[in-house]
DRENMI-985292 format. One record per residue: x, y, z negated of N, C-alpha, C in turn. Coordinates in steps of 0.1 Angstrom, whole numbers, padded with zeros to 4 digits, always signed. Last residue first. Example, Ala and Ser with C-alpha at 12.3 -4.5 7.8 and 13.67 -1.06 7.14 Angstrom:
<atoms>
+0128-0022-0071+0137-0011-0071+0129+0000-0079+0132-0057-0078+0123-0045-0078+0132-0033-0078
</atoms>
This chain:
<atoms>
-0304-0083-0392-0314-0093-0388-0318-0092-0374-0285-0064-0397-0282-0077-0402-0292-0087-0397-0293-0040-0386-0280-0045-0381-0279-0060-0385-0316-0035-0399-0317-0035-0384-0304-0040-0378-0309-0035-0426-0316-0046-0421-0316-0047-0405-0277-0023-0435-0290-0020-0429-0296-0032-0423-0262-0037-0464-0261-0035-0449-0275-0032-0444-0244-0036-0494-0257-0033-0487-0254-0030-0472-0232-0052-0521-0229-0050-0507-0242-0048-0500-0219-0049-0553-0232-0048-0545-0228-0044-0531-0205-0064-0580-0202-0059-0566-0215-0060-0558-0200-0060-0613-0210-0062-0603-0206-0056-0590-0184-0073-0642-0183-0065-0629-0194-0069-0620-0186-0067-0678-0185-0075-0666-0184-0067-0653-0197-0046-0692-0194-0059-0698-0193-0069-0688-0188-0028-0666-0191-0026-0680-0187-0038-0688-0186-0015-0633-0180-0023-0644-0185-0019-0657-0195-0017-0599-0198-0012-0613-0192-0021-0623-0192-0009-0566-0186-0017-0577-0188-0011-0590-0206-0011-0534-0206-0004-0547-0200-0014-0558-0204-0005-0500-0200-0014-0511-0199-0006-0524-0225-0002-0471-0218+0004-0483-0214-0007-0493-0227-0003-0435-0231-0005-0448-0222+0001-0459-0220-0003-0408-0228+0008-0413-0233+0006-0427-0202-0022-0402-0216-0026-0400-0225-0014-0404-0179-0011-0411-0180-0013-0397-0194-0017-0393-0182-0013-0438-0184+0001-0432-0185-0001-0417-0176-0039-0442-0190-0035-0443-0192-0021-0437-0148-0039-0438-0157-0048-0430-0171-0043-0430-0139-0020-0457-0137-0018-0443-0146-0026-0434-0147-0033-0481-0153-0020-0477-0151-0017-0462-0131-0056-0480-0146-0057-0480-0152-0044-0475-0106-0044-0482-0109-0051-0470-0124-0053-0469-0108-0035-0508-0106-0025-0497-0110-0031-0484-0109-0058-0522-0121-0050-0522-0120-0039-0511-0082-0067-0516-0094-0075-0512-0107-0067-0511-0064-0049-0525-0065-0050-0511-0078-0058-0507-0081-0037-0555-0070-0043-0548-0073-0043-0533-0089-0011-0578-0093-0020-0567-0081-0025-0559-0079-0012-0612-0079-0006-0599-0083-0016-0588-0102-0018-0639-0090-0022-0632-0091-0016-0618-0118-0011-0661-0116-0002-0650-0104-0006-0642-0140-0038-0673-0130-0027-0674-0129-0020-0661-0145-0072-0672-0149-0059-0667-0138-0049-0667-0143-0098-0681-0137-0088-0689-0141-0074-0684-0175-0112-0670-0161-0112-0674-0156-0100-0682-0199-0119-0660-0199-0114-0674-0185-0114-0679-0207-0108-0626-0201-0117-0636-0201-0111-0650-0223-0107-0595-0222-0102-0608-0216-0112-0618-0228-0098-0563-0220-0108-0571-0217-0102-0584-0252-0095-0538-0247-0090-0551-0239-0102-0558-0262-0081-0508-0254-0093-0514-0248-0088-0527-0290-0070-0491-0281-0068-0502-0275-0082-0507-0302-0053-0464-0298-0066-0469-0287-0064-0480-0327-0028-0466-0313-0032-0466-0312-0047-0469-0353-0018-0469-0347-0017-0456-0332-0021-0456-0358-0026-0496-0358-0012-0492-0350-0009-0479-0342-0057-0494-0349-0047-0502-0347-0033-0497-0334-0091-0492-0338-0079-0484-0346-0070-0493-0307-0109-0508-0321-0105-0506-0322-0093-0497-0287-0129-0526-0288-0124-0512-0303-0121-0510-0266-0132-0555-0279-0130-0549-0278-0124-0535-0250-0148-0580-0248-0144-0566-0262-0143-0560-0235-0146-0612-0248-0146-0604-0245-0141-0590-0217-0163-0635-0216-0155-0623-0229-0157-0616-0202-0168-0668-0213-0169-0658-0211-0160-0647-0177-0164-0679-0184-0176-0682-0196-0178-0673-0146-0150-0665-0161-0150-0668-0166-0164-0672-0122-0139-0658-0123-0148-0670-0137-0148-0675-0117-0122-0636-0128-0119-0645-0127-0126-0658-0096-0127-0618-0094-0116-0627-0105-0116-0639-0101-0149-0601-0087-0145-0604-0086-0136-0616-0128-0153-0598-0120-0164-0602-0106-0160-0607-0135-0128-0589-0141-0133-0601-0132-0144-0606-0121-0127-0565-0118-0117-0575-0123-0122-0589-0134-0147-0551-0119-0149-0554-0116-0139-0565-0158-0135-0547-0157-0147-0556-0143-0149-0560-0151-0115-0529-0157-0111-0542-0156-0123-0552-0142-0130-0507-0133-0122-0514-0138-0118-0528-0166-0143-0500-0154-0151-0504-0144-0143-0512-0182-0122-0493-0186-0130-0505-0174-0138-0509-0168-0113-0470-0169-0104-0482-0173-0112-0494-0173-0135-0454-0159-0132-0458-0159-0123-0470-0201-0133-0452-0195-0145-0457-0181-0143-0462-0203-0108-0439-0209-0110-0453-0203-0122-0459-0192-0114-0414-0186-0104-0423-0191-0105-0437-0210-0134-0405-0196-0137-0406-0189-0127-0416-0234-0121-0405-0233-0132-0414-0218-0135-0416-0229-0103-0383-0231-0098-0397-0229-0109-0407-0227-0121-0362-0216-0113-0365-0217-0107-0379-0253-0136-0363-0240-0142-0365-0229-0133-0369-0280-0123-0384-0274-0125-0371-0259-0129-0374-0300-0140-0408-0290-0130-0405-0283-0133-0392-0331-0144-0422-0323-0149-0411-0313-0138-0407-0349-0152-0450-0340-0142-0444-0331-0148-0434-0365-0169-0464-0370-0164-0451-0361-0155-0444-0352-0173-0489-0353-0184-0479-0357-0179-0465-0330-0153-0505-0343-0152-0499-0344-0162-0488-0311-0169-0530-0312-0164-0517-0326-0164-0511-0291-0171-0558-0305-0169-0554-0305-0162-0540-0272-0191-0579-0273-0185-0566-0288-0183-0562-0252-0192-0607-0265-0192-0602-0266-0185-0589-0227-0209-0625-0230-0201-0613-0245-0203-0610-0204-0209-0650-0218-0212-0647-0223-0203-0636-0171-0219-0648-0180-0208-0647-0194-0213-0643-0151-0238-0647-0159-0237-0659-0168-0225-0659-0139-0242-0623-0132-0234-0633-0140-0232-0646-0158-0254-0608-0146-0262-0612-0137-0255-0622-0175-0233-0604-0179-0244-0613-0167-0252-0618-0162-0219-0584-0163-0213-0598-0167-0224-0608-0163-0237-0563-0150-0232-0568-0151-0227-0582-0190-0243-0559-0181-0253-0562-0168-0248-0569-0200-0217-0553-0206-0225-0564-0196-0235-0569-0185-0211-0530-0184-0203-0542-0189-0210-0554-0194-0231-0513-0180-0231-0516-0178-0223-0529-0221-0222-0510-0218-0235-0516-0204-0236-0521-0216-0197-0498-0224-0198-0511-0221-0211-0518-0203-0205-0475-0196-0198-0485-0203-0198-0498-0224-0217-0461-0212-0225-0465-0205-0218-0476-0241-0195-0458-0246-0207-0465-0234-0215-0470-0226-0179-0441-0229-0175-0455-0234-0186-0464-0198-0190-0422-0213-0192-0425-0215-0187-0440-0175-0177-0400-0179-0180-0413-0194-0180-0415-0162-0190-0373-0173-0181-0376-0178-0185-0390-0134-0197-0353-0139-0196-0366-0151-0186-0367-0121-0198-0330-0133-0207-0331-0140-0204-0344-0096-0188-0325-0107-0180-0321-0121-0187-0323-0073-0200-0333-0079-0205-0320-0091-0197-0316-0070-0189-0357-0060-0186-0347-0066-0189-0333-0091-0200-0371-0091-0186-0369-0081-0182-0358-0085-0227-0371-0097-0223-0364-0097-0208-0361-0062-0227-0386-0061-0231-0372-0073-0227-0364-0073-0218-0410-0063-0210-0403-0062-0214-0388-0089-0240-0416-0095-0227-0414-0085-0217-0407-0070-0260-0420-0080-0261-0409-0086-0248-0406-0056-0250-0442-0049-0252-0430-0059-0253-0418-0077-0251-0461-0071-0238-0457-0064-0239-0444-0080-0279-0463-0091-0270-0458-0086-0257-0454-0055-0285-0474-0059-0290-0461-0070-0282-0455-0057-0272-0499-0047-0268-0489-0050-0273-0475-0078-0286-0510-0080-0272-0508-0070-0267-0498-0067-0312-0512-0079-0310-0504-0081-0295-0501-0045-0307-0529-0043-0311-0516-0055-0309-0507-0059-0299-0552-0050-0289-0546-0047-0294-0531-0073-0322-0558-0080-0311-0554-0072-0300-0547-0051-0338-0564-0059-0342-0553-0068-0330-0548-0042-0325-0587-0033-0326-0575-0041-0329-0563-0063-0329-0604-0061-0316-0599-0052-0316-0587-0060-0357-0608-0073-0352-0603-0071-0338-0597-0034-0358-0619-0038-0365-0607-0050-0360-0600-0037-0342-0643-0027-0339-0632-0031-0345-0619-0051-0343-0666-0059-0341-0654-0050-0339-0641-0032-0345-0685-0040-0357-0683-0048-0355-0670-0021-0319-0688-0014-0329-0680-0022-0342-0677-0033-0291-0690-0039-0304-0693-0032-0314-0684-0018-0269-0683-0025-0268-0695-0030-0282-0700-0008-0276-0658+0002-0273-0669-0005-0273-0682-0032-0279-0644-0024-0290-0646-0014-0288-0657-0041-0252-0645-0048-0262-0652-0040-0275-0655-0023-0241-0627-0022-0237-0641-0030-0247-0650-0032-0253-0604-0018-0257-0608-0017-0253-0623-0056-0240-0602-0056-0255-0604-0042-0259-0609-0047-0214-0596-0055-0217-0608-0055-0232-0612-0034-0219-0572-0026-0214-0583-0034-0217-0596-0056-0226-0555-0045-0235-0557-0037-0232-0570-0072-0203-0556-0077-0216-0561-0066-0226-0564-0054-0186-0543-0058-0183-0557-0064-0196-0564-0053-0197-0518-0041-0197-0526-0044-0194-0541-0080-0192-0510-0075-0206-0511-0063-0206-0520-0083-0164-0510-0092-0172-0518-0086-0186-0520-0061-0156-0493-0062-0151-0507-0071-0160-0516-0065-0168-0468-0054-0172-0477-0056-0168-0491-0089-0155-0459-0087-0169-0458-0077-0174-0469-0085-0127-0463-0096-0134-0469-0095-0149-0469-0061-0123-0449-0061-0121-0463-0073-0128-0470-0070-0130-0423-0059-0138-0430-0059-0136-0445-0089-0109-0420-0093-0123-0419-0082-0132-0426-0073-0086-0421-0083-0089-0431-0087-0103-0432-0056-0091-0399-0050-0089-0412-0061-0092-0423-0075-0090-0379-0068-0103-0381-0062-0102-0395-0083-0063-0381-0093-0074-0383-0086-0087-0387-0059-0050-0374-0065-0049-0388-0075-0059-0391-0057-0059-0348-0046-0063-0358-0052-0061-0372-0079-0047-0337-0079-0062-0338-0068-0066-0347-0072-0020-0340-0084-0025-0347-0083-0040-0348-0050-0020-0322-0048-0017-0336-0060-0022-0345-0063-0026-0298-0053-0035-0303-0050-0033-0318-0079-0003-0296-0086-0017-0298-0076-0027-0303-0060+0016-0293-0068+0016-0305-0075+0003-0307-0050+0007-0267-0041+0008-0279-0049+0008-0292-0073+0010-0252-0067-0003-0254-0058-0004-0266-0075+0038-0253-0086+0029-0259-0081+0015-0261-0052+0045-0240-0054+0049-0254-0064+0040-0261-0057+0035-0215-0045+0030-0222-0047+0033-0237-0079+0050-0208-0080+0036-0209-0069+0030-0217-0067+0076-0206-0078+0073-0216-0079+0058-0219-0050+0071-0185-0044+0075-0198-0054+0072-0209-0068+0065-0165-0058+0055-0169-0052+0058-0182-0081+0089-0163-0088+0077-0167-0079+0066-0172-0061+0106-0154-0066+0108-0167-0074+0096-0172-0058+0094-0129-0046+0094-0138-0051+0096-0152-0083+0099-0118-0079+0085-0120-0067+0084-0129-0082+0127-0117-0092+0120-0126-0088+0106-0128-0061+0130-0099-0059+0135-0112-0069+0128-0122-0074+0119-0076-0061+0113-0081-0059+0118-0096-0095+0136-0073-0098+0122-0076-0085+0115-0082-0081+0159-0066-0089+0159-0078-0092+0144-0082-0069+0151-0042-0061+0155-0053-0069+0154-0066-0091+0147-0026-0082+0135-0029-0074+0139-0041-0102+0172-0025-0110+0161-0030-0101+0150-0034-0080+0186-0012-0085+0190-0026-0093+0179-0032-0079+0173+0012-0068+0172+0003-0072+0176-0011-0103+0181+0023-0101+0167+0021-0089+0165+0011-0098+0208+0026-0108+0204+0016-0107+0189+0013-0077+0207+0045-0075+0213+0032-0085+0208+0022-0090+0196+0068-0079+0188+0061-0077+0194+0047-0109+0217+0073-0112+0203+0072-0102+0195+0064-0095+0242+0072-0106+0239+0063-0109+0224+0061-0075+0237+0092-0071+0243+0079-0082+0239+0069-0089+0229+0115-0082+0218+0106-0078+0224+0093-0098+0254+0124-0107+0243+0121-0101+0233+0111-0074+0268+0128-0084+0274+0120-0094+0263+0115-0061+0252+0147-0055+0254+0133-0065+0259+0123-0077+0254+0169-0076+0241+0162-0070+0242+0148-0074+0283+0174-0087+0277+0170-0085+0263+0163-0046+0288+0181-0052+0293+0168-0065+0286+0164-0039+0277+0205-0031+0274+0193-0038+0277+0181-0058+0286+0222-0055+0272+0222-0047+0268+0210-0057+0313+0221-0068+0306+0213-0065+0291+0212-0035+0318+0237-0035+0323+0223-0045+0315+0215-0043+0310+0262-0033+0302+0255-0032+0306+0240-0059+0325+0278-0065+0318+0267-0056+0310+0259-0041+0354+0267-0053+0346+0266-0053+0337+0279-0005+0354+0258-0017+0357+0266-0029+0348+0264+0010+0363+0228+0007+0353+0237-0006+0356+0245+0014+0382+0209+0019+0386+0222+0016+0375+0232-0011+0388+0184-0001+0379+0191+0002+0384+0204-0030+0403+0170-0017+0409+0173-0007+0400+0181-0053+0387+0168-0054+0401+0174-0040+0406+0178-0046+0363+0157-0054+0363+0169-0055+0377+0176-0034+0372+0134-0025+0369+0145-0033+0366+0158-0058+0375+0119-0049+0387+0122-0040+0384+0134-0067+0349+0117-0075+0359+0125-0067+0371+0128-0046+0338+0102-0049+0333+0115-0057+0343+0124-0050+0353+0078-0038+0354+0086-0040+0350+0100-0075+0344+0070-0073+0358+0074-0061+0360+0082-0069+0318+0064-0078+0321+0075-0077+0335+0080-0052+0322+0042-0047+0317+0054-0056+0319+0066-0071+0332+0024-0060+0340+0028-0054+0335+0041-0088+0310+0022-0094+0322+0027-0082+0331+0032-0070+0291+0011-0077+0288+0024-0082+0301+0030-0065+0303-0014-0054+0301-0004-0060+0299+0010-0090+0300-0025-0084+0313-0023-0073+0313-0013-0091+0272-0027-0100+0279-0018-0095+0294-0016-0071+0268-0047-0069+0263-0033-0078+0270-0023-0083+0279-0069-0070+0285-0064-0068+0281-0049-0104+0261-0072-0107+0275-0070-0095+0282-0064-0092+0235-0075-0101+0238-0064-0103+0253-0061-0057+0240-0085-0071+0237-0087-0080+0240-0075-0029+0228-0066-0036+0238-0073-0050+0232-0076-0016+0209-0049-0009+0215-0061-0018+0223-0070-0030+0201-0028-0024+0191-0036-0019+0196-0049-0039+0224-0016-0049+0215-0021-0043+0204-0030-0014+0235-0009-0022+0242-0019-0033+0233-0024-0006+0217+0011+0002+0219-0001-0006+0225-0012-0027+0222+0030-0025+0208+0024-0017+0210+0011-0022+0248+0037-0034+0245+0030-0034+0231+0023+0003+0244+0049+0002+0252+0037-0011+0249+0029-0006+0230+0072+0002+0223+0062+0003+0231+0049-0020+0252+0083-0027+0239+0080-0019+0231+0069+0000+0269+0089-0009+0273+0079-0018+0261+0074+0013+0256+0109+0020+0256+0096+0010+0261+0085-0003+0260+0131-0004+0247+0124+0003+0247+0111+0006+0284+0142-0005+0285+0131-0008+0271+0125+0022+0278+0163+0028+0278+0149+0018+0280+0138+0007+0283+0184+0006+0269+0180+0013+0268+0166+0013+0309+0191+0001+0307+0183+0000+0293+0178+0042+0323+0192+0037+0310+0196+0025+0307+0186+0044+0349+0183+0051+0346+0195+0047+0332+0201+0030+0350+0159+0028+0361+0169+0034+0358+0182+0041+0326+0145+0027+0326+0151+0025+0338+0161+0065+0330+0131+0065+0324+0144+0052+0325+0152+0060+0344+0107+0071+0349+0116+0070+0343+0130+0041+0329+0096+0038+0343+0099+0048+0349+0108+0054+0304+0092+0042+0305+0101+0039+0319+0105+0072+0312+0072+0077+0307+0085+0066+0308+0096+0055+0319+0052+0064+0329+0057+0068+0325+0071+0043+0294+0046+0034+0306+0051+0043+0316+0057+0066+0280+0038+0058+0276+0050+0049+0287+0055+0074+0294+0015+0082+0295+0027+0075+0290+0040+0050+0287-0001+0053+0301+0003+0062+0301+0015+0052+0258-0003+0040+0265+0002+0044+0279+0007+0075+0251-0017+0074+0248-0002+0063+0256+0004+0070+0257-0043+0081+0263-0036+0081+0262-0021+0048+0240-0046+0046+0255-0046+0057+0262-0040+0060+0216-0045+0051+0219-0035+0048+0234-0034+0074+0217-0069+0082+0218-0057+0073+0221-0045+0054+0214-0088+0060+0227-0087+0069+0229-0075+0046+0187-0084+0037+0198-0079+0044+0211-0078+0075+0167-0073+0064+0171-0082+0056+0183-0077+0081+0153-0040+0085+0159-0053+0073+0163-0061+0073+0144-0015+0081+0135-0024+0084+0140-0038+0061+0164-0001+0054+0151-0002+0061+0142-0013+0079+0185-0002+0065+0187-0007+0058+0174-0009+0101+0175+0012+0102+0178-0002+0088+0179-0009+0090+0172+0038+0095+0160+0030+0096+0163+0015+0085+0199+0044+0074+0189+0043+0078+0177+0035+0110+0209+0044+0101+0214+0034+0089+0204+0033+0121+0196+0066+0127+0194+0053+0117+0198+0042+0104+0206+0088+0104+0192+0084+0110+0190+0070+0109+0234+0092+0097+0230+0085+0098+0215+0080+0132+0238+0107+0131+0245+0094+0119+0239+0086+0127+0223+0130+0139+0220+0122+0138+0226+0108+0104+0236+0140+0104+0222+0136+0115+0219+0127+0114+0262+0145+0103+0260+0135+0102+0246+0131+0134+0257+0164+0138+0263+0151+0127+0261+0141+0119+0246+0185+0129+0238+0179+0133+0244+0165+0103+0268+0192+0097+0255+0188+0107+0247+0180+0122+0286+0200+0114+0289+0188+0107+0277+0183+0132+0274+0223+0141+0275+0211+0133+0278+0199+0110+0278+0239+0113+0264+0235+0123+0264+0223+0110+0305+0241+0099+0299+0235+0102+0285+0231+0135+0309+0254+0133+0315+0241+0121+0308+0234+0131+0299+0280+0139+0291+0270+0138+0296+0256+0096+0308+0287+0111+0307+0290+0118+0299+0279+0063+0311+0301+0072+0305+0291+0087+0305+0296+0044+0320+0317+0054+0329+0313+0064+0324+0303+0024+0300+0319+0034+0302+0330+0045+0311+0327+0016+0279+0293+0018+0293+0296+0028+0295+0307+0018+0252+0288+0008+0256+0297+0009+0271+0301+0041+0247+0271+0038+0238+0282+0029+0245+0292+0041+0268+0251+0053+0266+0260+0049+0257+0273+0014+0264+0240+0018+0276+0247+0030+0274+0256+0015+0237+0228+0005+0242+0237+0010+0254+0246+0035+0230+0210+0038+0228+0224+0027+0233+0233+0026+0231+0184+0036+0241+0188+0038+0241+0203+0011+0208+0180+0004+0221+0183+0013+0232+0188+0028+0190+0171+0027+0190+0185+0018+0202+0190+0025+0188+0144+0035+0198+0149+0034+0199+0164+0011+0166+0140+0003+0179+0142+0012+0190+0146+0028+0146+0133+0024+0147+0147+0016+0160+0150+0031+0145+0106+0040+0155+0113+0036+0156+0128+0016+0124+0098+0010+0138+0097+0019+0148+0104+0033+0103+0098+0024+0105+0109+0018+0118+0110+0043+0105+0072+0052+0108+0084+0044+0110+0096+0021+0096+0058+0027+0110+0055+0036+0114+0067+0018+0070+0066+0008+0080+0070+0013+0094+0068+0040+0058+0054+0040+0059+0069+0030+0070+0073+0033+0060+0027+0044+0067+0032+0044+0069+0047+0010+0043+0028+0008+0057+0024+0020+0065+0029+0023+0019+0034+0012+0024+0043+0011+0039+0041+0039+0015+0012+0045+0017+0025+0035+0023+0035+0019+0012-0008+0028+0024-0008+0035+0026+0005+0008-0012+0000+0000+0000+0000+0009+0013+0000
</atoms>
């Protein structure tokens, strides 16, 4: 494609043939006229090459000399007015539409002026001027349109690249949250079971088996997450929460609205949020009881995890921050209250969740 575009740029030089109208057909032509054609061609071609291959500011440097060269040559060879067509092309490529149009008007005025003051006899004078006048506007406007589309395409590429970059960052953050939710819960369970082994050696075999089962389950979840197959289920997480907390001696009650159907993407985020909240209960609360509720109320889907543990005003860790980020992406909110225990309330608009 680039080779074709480069070849077409060279083919545009064929319009310099307009210089030959007067010398060929005017009976009064002499060697001076042919010398003028040669001088104009030799002087213009390098400027054309520079204008096509260099940045916009170089086109500006070429535009003015092209107009000057055309103004000097056109009174003696009206075919040199073709240089004003090239000048219109340079203006169309380099400037805004408004500035380019002003150039077109100025170049048109120059052509009309030389139609009056040229020394070339009629009708040869018009043979050089009229085609240039027509093509100045035709080709000039086409170049303006092409230039604007090229700039818009370049801006679109930049915007697309920025969006892709932001999407990549968002995906990295999502993966980081997923890995934290997956590994944080499981590793906490493993650590707690290992502590139980140290406290009660008689249960070592039983706890070692549970540690192995938990580790294998975590490995499977990580494989699923990496493969893009994982979609956390709220029902599964509720059962896992009950089992995990019960094994630590925490009495768990779960209440879920049986008629509540949650869409897949929202259920996935709520399930991971539940996992993190339960992990915090197991890790920090030293609770005896824990209540987990899922219900629809006041236009919201609410997930509540409440324990009777130590409570207090412990700072929020990465886990709760991750929950807030997940739920905020759904248009929801996360509230944490502490007193004689801790209650985490997650609220998501029903129109998003169901």
